[in-house]
C-alpha positions as CSV (number, residue, x, y, z in Angstrom):
1,M,-38.0,-9.7,-33.9
2,D,-41.7,-9.4,-34.2
3,A,-43.3,-11.8,-31.7
4,D,-46.1,-12.8,-34.2
5,R,-43.6,-13.6,-36.9
6,R,-41.4,-15.6,-34.5
7,G,-44.5,-17.5,-33.4
8,Q,-45.4,-18.4,-37.0
9,W,-41.9,-19.6,-37.7
10,L,-41.9,-21.7,-34.5
11,R,-45.1,-23.4,-35.5
12,G,-43.5,-24.5,-38.7
13,V,-40.2,-25.9,-37.2
14,L,-40.7,-26.7,-33.6
15,D,-41.6,-30.4,-34.3
16,L,-38.4,-30.7,-36.3
17,C,-36.3,-29.0,-33.6
18,V,-37.6,-31.3,-30.9
19,L,-36.9,-34.4,-33.1
20,A,-33.4,-33.1,-33.7
21,L,-32.8,-32.5,-30.0
22,L,-33.9,-36.1,-29.3
23,R,-31.5,-37.5,-31.9
24,D,-28.7,-38.3,-29.5
25,G,-30.8,-39.5,-26.6
26,E,-33.8,-39.1,-24.4
27,S,-34.8,-35.9,-22.6
28,Y,-37.7,-34.4,-20.7
29,G,-39.8,-31.3,-21.4
30,Y,-38.1,-28.8,-19.3
31,E,-34.7,-29.9,-20.5
32,L,-35.8,-29.7,-24.1
33,A,-37.2,-26.1,-23.5
34,Q,-33.8,-25.2,-22.0
35,A,-31.9,-26.7,-25.0
36,L,-34.1,-24.7,-27.4
37,D,-33.4,-21.5,-25.6
38,V,-29.7,-22.1,-25.4
39,A,-29.6,-23.0,-29.1
40,G,-31.0,-19.5,-29.8
41,V,-34.6,-20.5,-30.7
42,G,-35.7,-18.5,-27.6
43,P,-37.8,-19.3,-24.6
44,I,-40.5,-21.9,-25.3
45,Q,-43.4,-22.1,-22.9
46,G,-44.8,-25.4,-21.7
47,G,-48.1,-24.6,-23.3
48,T,-46.4,-24.6,-26.6
49,L,-43.9,-27.4,-26.1
50,Y,-46.1,-30.1,-24.4
51,P,-48.8,-30.2,-27.1
52,V,-45.9,-30.7,-29.7
53,L,-44.5,-33.6,-27.6
54,L,-48.0,-35.1,-27.2
55,R,-48.6,-34.9,-31.0
56,L,-45.2,-36.5,-31.7
57,Q,-46.0,-39.3,-29.2
58,R,-49.5,-39.9,-30.7
59,T,-48.0,-40.1,-34.2
60,G,-45.4,-42.6,-33.1
61,L,-42.4,-40.4,-33.7
62,V,-41.4,-40.4,-30.0
63,T,-42.1,-42.7,-27.1
64,A,-42.6,-41.4,-23.5
65,Q,-41.9,-43.0,-20.2
66,W,-42.6,-41.6,-16.7
67,R,-39.7,-41.9,-14.2
68,E,-39.4,-41.0,-10.6
69,G,-37.2,-38.0,-10.1
70,G,-34.1,-38.4,-7.8
71,S,-34.6,-35.1,-6.1
72,G,-38.0,-33.9,-7.3
73,P,-41.2,-35.0,-9.0
74,A,-41.5,-37.7,-11.6
75,R,-40.5,-36.7,-15.2
76,K,-41.8,-37.8,-18.5
77,Y,-38.8,-38.8,-20.7
78,Y,-39.1,-38.7,-24.5
79,Q,-37.1,-40.8,-26.9
80,L,-37.0,-40.8,-30.7
81,T,-38.4,-43.9,-32.5
82,D,-37.2,-45.3,-35.8
83,D,-40.1,-43.5,-37.5
84,G,-39.1,-40.3,-35.7
85,R,-35.5,-40.7,-37.0
86,A,-36.9,-41.1,-40.5
87,A,-39.2,-38.0,-40.1
88,L,-36.2,-36.0,-38.8
89,H,-34.2,-37.1,-41.9
90,H,-36.9,-36.2,-44.4
91,G,-38.1,-33.1,-42.5
92,G,-34.5,-31.9,-42.1
93,T,-33.7,-32.4,-45.8
94,A,-36.9,-30.6,-46.8
95,W,-36.2,-27.7,-44.3
96,L,-32.7,-27.2,-45.7
97,A,-34.0,-27.2,-49.3
98,F,-36.6,-24.6,-48.3
99,V,-34.4,-22.3,-46.2
100,A,-31.4,-22.1,-48.6
101,P,-33.3,-20.1,-51.3
102,V,-35.0,-18.0,-48.7
103,T,-31.6,-17.2,-47.2
104,D,-30.3,-16.3,-50.6
105,I,-33.2,-14.0,-51.3
106,V,-33.0,-12.3,-47.9
107,T,-29.2,-12.0,-48.0
108,K,-29.3,-10.3,-51.4
109,G,-31.9,-7.9,-50.1
110,V,-29.8,-7.0,-47.1
111,D,-26.4,-6.8,-48.9
112,G,-27.7,-5.1,-52.1
């Protein structure tokens, strides 16, 4: 896939993906990056992920708390707020409404 196109797509959905990953519990940046990669989004650099986390924190969609690491440095854990859950619900619904017709258009172009 073209790296520029992937970057454009990521800018549009990375916030939503991060909120979704935090839906079931707290996590820290490296763990979120690993989860995004395993999910198939691809590798996400800290210079991309951490500004997203900071923006989500500043807008009240996540909270953050530093904790000492058991076998390493302290980690900043992020947790979804009630506003974050609402944003995930609304953003997820909007994303699905957007992607469905795009998928139909692209699929017809590939199959036809």
